C-alpha positions in Angstrom: 61.4 189.3 135.4 57.8 189.1 134.3 56.5 186.1 132.3 53.1 186.3 130.8 51.0 188.3 128.3 50.6 192.0 127.6 47.6 193.0 125.5 46.4 196.2 124.0 43.9 197.5 121.4 46.9 198.5 119.2 50.5 197.6 118.9 52.8 200.0 117.0 56.4 199.0 116.3 58.9 199.5 113.5 56.4 201.1 111.1 53.6 198.6 111.5 50.4 198.6 113.5 48.4 195.6 114.8 44.9 195.7 116.2 43.8 193.6 119.2 47.4 192.8 119.7 49.3 190.8 122.4 52.9 190.1 123.3 54.1 187.1 125.2 57.1 187.6 127.5 59.4 185.0 129.1 62.5 185.6 131.1 63.0 189.2 129.9 62.5 188.4 126.2 59.6 188.7 123.7 58.9 185.1 122.6 55.7 185.7 120.5 53.3 188.4 119.4 50.2 188.5 117.4 46.7 189.8 117.0 43.3 188.1 117.6 43.2 184.8 119.6 45.9 184.7 122.2 47.7 182.0 124.3 46.1 180.9 127.5 48.6 182.3 129.9 48.7 184.8 132.8 47.8 188.3 131.7 50.2 190.8 133.0 48.4 193.9 131.7 45.6 194.6 129.4 44.4 197.9 127.8 41.7 197.5 125.2 41.9 201.2 124.4 45.6 201.4 124.8 48.7 201.3 122.6 51.7 199.0 123.1 55.0 200.3 121.8 58.7 199.5 122.2 60.6 201.1 125.0 61.6 204.6 124.2 65.3 205.4 123.5 66.7 208.9 124.4 69.9 209.9 122.6 70.1 213.3 124.4 69.4 213.7 128.1 71.3 215.5 130.8 69.3 214.4 133.8 66.1 215.1 135.6 64.1 214.6 138.8 66.5 216.7 140.8 69.7 215.0 139.5 72.2 216.0 136.8 74.2 213.4 134.8 77.3 215.6 135.4 77.2 214.8 139.1 78.4 211.2 139.1 77.2 207.6 139.3 74.5 208.0 142.0 73.0 211.1 140.3 73.0 209.3 136.9 71.2 206.3 138.5 68.6 208.5 140.1 67.8 210.5 137.0 67.7 207.4 134.9 65.1 205.9 137.2 62.9 208.9 136.9 63.0 208.8 133.1 62.3 205.1 133.1 59.0 205.7 134.8 58.1 207.9 131.8 58.8 205.3 129.2 62.6 205.7 128.5 63.9 202.2 128.8 67.4 202.9 127.2 69.3 206.2 127.0 72.7 207.8 126.5 74.2 209.8 129.3 74.7 213.4 128.0 77.4 215.6 129.5 77.6 219.4 129.0 80.6 221.6 128.4 83.2 221.7 131.2 86.9 222.0 131.4 88.8 219.1 129.9 89.9 218.0 133.3 86.3 218.0 134.7 84.9 216.5 131.6 87.4 213.7 131.6 86.5 212.9 135.2 82.7 213.1 134.5 83.2 210.9 131.4 84.9 208.3 133.5 82.1 208.4 136.1 79.5 208.1 133.3 81.4 205.1 131.9 81.3 203.4 135.3 77.6 204.1 135.5 77.1 202.5 132.1 79.1 199.5 133.0 76.8 199.0 136.1 73.5 199.6 134.3 72.5 197.9 131.0 69.7 200.4 130.5 72.4 203.0 129.8 73.7 202.6 126.2 76.7 204.8 126.5 77.9 208.5 126.7 77.1 211.6 124.6 79.5 214.5 125.2 78.0 217.9 124.1 80.9 220.3 124.1 83.3 221.9 124.6 84.2 222.1 120.9 81.3 224.4 120.1 80.7 227.7 118.4 80.5 230.8 120.6 77.6 232.4 118.7 75.5 229.3 118.8 76.5 228.1 122.2 73.0 228.2 123.8 73.4 227.2 127.4 77.1 226.3 127.3 79.6 228.3 129.4 81.3 230.6 126.9 84.5 230.6 129.0 84.9 226.9 128.6 84.5 226.6 124.9 87.6 225.6 123.0 89.1 224.3 119.8 89.3 220.5 119.3 92.9 219.6 120.2 93.9 216.0 119.4 95.2 215.3 122.9 92.0 216.5 124.5 89.9 214.3 122.2 92.1 211.3 123.0 91.7 211.9 126.7 87.9 211.9 126.4 87.9 208.7 124.3 90.2 207.0 126.8 88.2 208.1 129.8 85.0 206.7 128.3 86.6 203.2 128.2 84.8 202.2 125.0 81.5 203.7 126.0 81.6 207.0 124.1 78.8 206.7 121.6 78.3 210.3 120.4 79.9 213.7 120.5 78.5 217.0 119.4 80.9 219.5 117.9 81.0 222.5 115.6 82.9 221.3 112.5 84.1 224.7 111.5 86.3 225.2 114.6 90.0 224.8 114.2 91.1 221.2 114.9 87.6 219.7 114.1 88.8 217.8 111.0 91.4 215.9 112.9 89.0 215.4 115.8 86.4 213.9 113.5 88.9 211.5 112.1 90.0 210.4 115.6 86.4 210.0 116.8 85.2 208.0 113.8 88.3 205.7 114.1 87.2 205.1 117.7 83.7 204.2 116.6 82.1 207.4 117.9 79.2 209.0 116.1 79.9 212.6 115.3 77.0 215.0 115.7 76.9 218.5 114.2 75.5 221.0 116.6 76.0 224.3 118.3 77.6 225.4 115.1 78.1 228.3 112.8 78.3 226.0 109.8 76.2 226.8 106.7 74.9 224.2 104.2 78.2 223.6 102.3 80.3 223.1 105.4 77.8 220.8 107.0 77.5 218.8 103.7 81.2 218.3 103.7 81.2 217.2 107.3 78.4 214.7 106.7 80.2 213.4 103.7 83.3 212.8 105.8 81.3 210.6 108.3 79.2 212.8 110.7 75.8 211.1 111.0 73.7 213.0 113.5 72.3 216.6 113.8 72.0 217.7 117.4 68.6 219.1 118.3 67.6 220.4 114.8 67.1 224.2 114.5 68.5 224.9 118.0 72.1 225.9 118.2 72.5 226.5 114.4 71.5 228.5 111.5 68.0 227.5 110.3 66.4 227.5 106.8 67.4 231.0 105.8 66.6 231.3 102.1 70.1 232.7 101.1 72.3 231.0 103.6 70.7 227.9 105.1 72.4 226.1 107.9 73.0 222.3 108.2 69.5 221.1 107.9 69.1 220.9 104.1 72.4 219.0 103.9 71.1 216.6 106.4 67.7 216.2 104.6 69.6 215.3 101.4 71.7 212.5 103.0 70.0 209.2 103.9 72.6 208.3 106.5 72.0 211.3 108.7 69.7 211.2 111.7 68.1 214.5 112.9 67.4 214.9 116.6 64.5 217.1 117.5 63.0 218.4 120.7 59.2 218.2 120.4 58.0 220.2 123.4 56.2 223.0 121.7 58.9 225.5 122.9 62.2 224.6 121.2 60.7 224.1 117.7 57.3 225.3 116.4 55.1 222.2 115.8 54.8 223.0 112.1 58.6 222.9 111.8 58.7 219.6 113.7 56.3 218.2 111.0 58.5 219.7 108.2 61.5 217.8 109.5 59.5 214.5 109.6 58.4 215.2 106.1 61.8 216.1 104.8 63.7 213.2 106.5 61.2 210.3 106.7 62.5 207.5 108.9 65.4 209.6 110.1 64.0 211.8 112.9 64.9 210.9 116.5 62.8 212.5 119.2 65.0 213.5 122.2 64.3 215.2 125.5 67.5 217.3 126.1 66.1 217.1 129.6 68.0 218.8 132.5 67.9 218.5 136.3 64.6 220.4 136.6 62.5 217.8 134.7 59.8 216.5 137.0 60.5 219.3 139.5 59.0 222.6 140.5 59.8 225.9 138.8 62.8 227.6 140.3 66.6 228.1 140.2 68.8 225.2 139.0 72.3 224.6 137.5 73.1 223.3 134.0 76.8 222.6 134.0 78.3 225.8 135.4 75.4 228.1 134.4 72.5 229.4 136.6 69.1 228.5 135.1 65.7 229.8 136.0 62.7 227.6 135.2 59.4 229.3 134.7 56.3 227.5 133.5 58.4 224.5 132.9 60.8 226.3 130.5 64.5 226.5 131.7 66.4 229.6 130.6 69.9 230.8 131.5 69.8 233.7 134.0 72.4 235.7 132.2 71.3 235.6 128.6 67.8 234.1 128.6 68.8 231.3 126.3 66.7 228.1 126.5 68.7 225.7 128.7 67.7 222.2 127.9 64.1 221.1 128.6 61.9 219.6 131.2 60.6 217.1 128.7 60.1 213.3 129.0 60.0 210.9 126.1 56.4 210.1 126.8 55.4 213.8 126.4 57.7 214.2 123.4 55.8 211.5 121.5 52.4 212.8 122.6 53.3 216.4 121.6 54.6 215.3 118.2 51.3 213.5 117.5 48.8 216.0 119.0 50.5 219.3 118.2 52.7 218.7 115.2 50.3 216.2 113.5 52.9 213.5 113.1 51.3 210.1 112.5 51.5 207.9 115.6 53.5 205.2 113.7 56.1 207.8 112.7 56.3 209.3 116.2 56.8 206.0 117.8 59.5 205.0 115.3 61.2 208.4 116.1 61.4 207.4 119.8 62.4 203.8 119.2 63.7 202.3 116.0 65.3 205.5 114.6 67.5 206.3 117.6 68.4 202.6 117.9 69.6 202.7 114.3 71.4 206.0 114.8 73.8 204.5 117.3 74.0 200.9 116.0 71.9 199.1 118.6 68.9 198.3 116.4 69.8 194.6 116.4 68.7 194.5 120.1 66.5 197.4 120.8 63.9 199.7 119.2 61.2 197.2 118.1 58.9 194.5 119.4 59.8 191.1 117.9 60.4 187.5 119.0 63.9 187.1 120.5 64.2 190.8 121.3 64.7 192.2 124.8 61.3 192.9 126.4 61.4 196.7 126.5 57.8 197.8 126.3 55.7 200.8 127.0 51.9 200.4 127.4 50.2 203.7 126.6 46.6 204.7 127.5 44.1 206.1 125.0 45.6 209.6 125.5 49.1 208.3 124.8 50.1 208.7 128.5 52.5 206.1 129.9 50.5 203.4 131.8 53.1 200.7 132.3 56.8 200.2 131.5 58.9 197.0 131.1 62.7 197.1 130.7 64.5 193.8 130.3 61.1 192.2 131.2 60.9 193.9 134.6 57.8 196.0 135.2 58.2 199.5 136.5 55.4 201.7 137.8 54.8 204.9 135.8 54.8 208.5 137.2 52.5 211.3 136.4 54.0 213.2 133.4 55.3 216.8 134.2 52.9 219.5 133.0 53.5 220.7 129.5 55.0 224.2 129.2 
């Protein structure tokens, strides 16, 4: 673990900004921070034109750098290392739709990976209790209603590490599933759903607290029959994930979500195996995917199939293309996701006594240096924007 001082022209964390800022690290923990005159200690890194921010937290990632989270502990570790070099210091392990038997086994493997790696905050299961019409890149033959025994099997396989599950609340069995999940401490996310405003509102009022990748996999803001988003805008306890890559959601609509739900937008990657890789053929779950110009689409339907995004590029795209203020974009990659899954007492901001998860950005908001638990990791060149 590094001990010493990291300095930058600006520090942005938890809605505030300091100029000529510095942070003192000792034994993996932030012990002091300030602006102006600084302690006479070893300087670990200094960027007078740079920005120091908390480590990024990704609630929704399926893999990357040639590895899929569905493929077991070694693949999870390899993909996690790739994203770490792009600023993601903590993340959930997201699993895609599979048969219950396969999903149970993959959940157990993900739980083992989380037990071995403190940078993994838990598991997010996306599917198989999803709507056919809004399935996106989920195998239609594997979608199913939420049966109580299936839900219990997944909760048990996770061994206390199931943090979030995405489901369509209108499917038969969803009401009981939501009760079981909430009782187990799992965050319920509404996504890949046919729900309209009223149904989504009822689901949020019963305890669902996250919208999975807003606009994608759901009805949007249709003027006569809006989908879940207005219901989420109106409820202060609901966090809205969004993919800020310039492809999944138009930048103007990204800005609209930030404006309608201030302090409640979580930037995510929804990254899949091809992140950081060349264009070509890949798998997402059981589906064949073709990546062209950095955009993955299913071969059979042409549906967007995850992304090749990193959290570093998500923040930069939100600022440069959507016009989101830097302070808000940083919060959406740090403090907001930490609050959404109840780990904001440890992660998501730079403060004395907090874990030393830091990202030092250059003047163009590219990732220059990364610390996780006070350990410095070299950055990687960011994959090209689609």
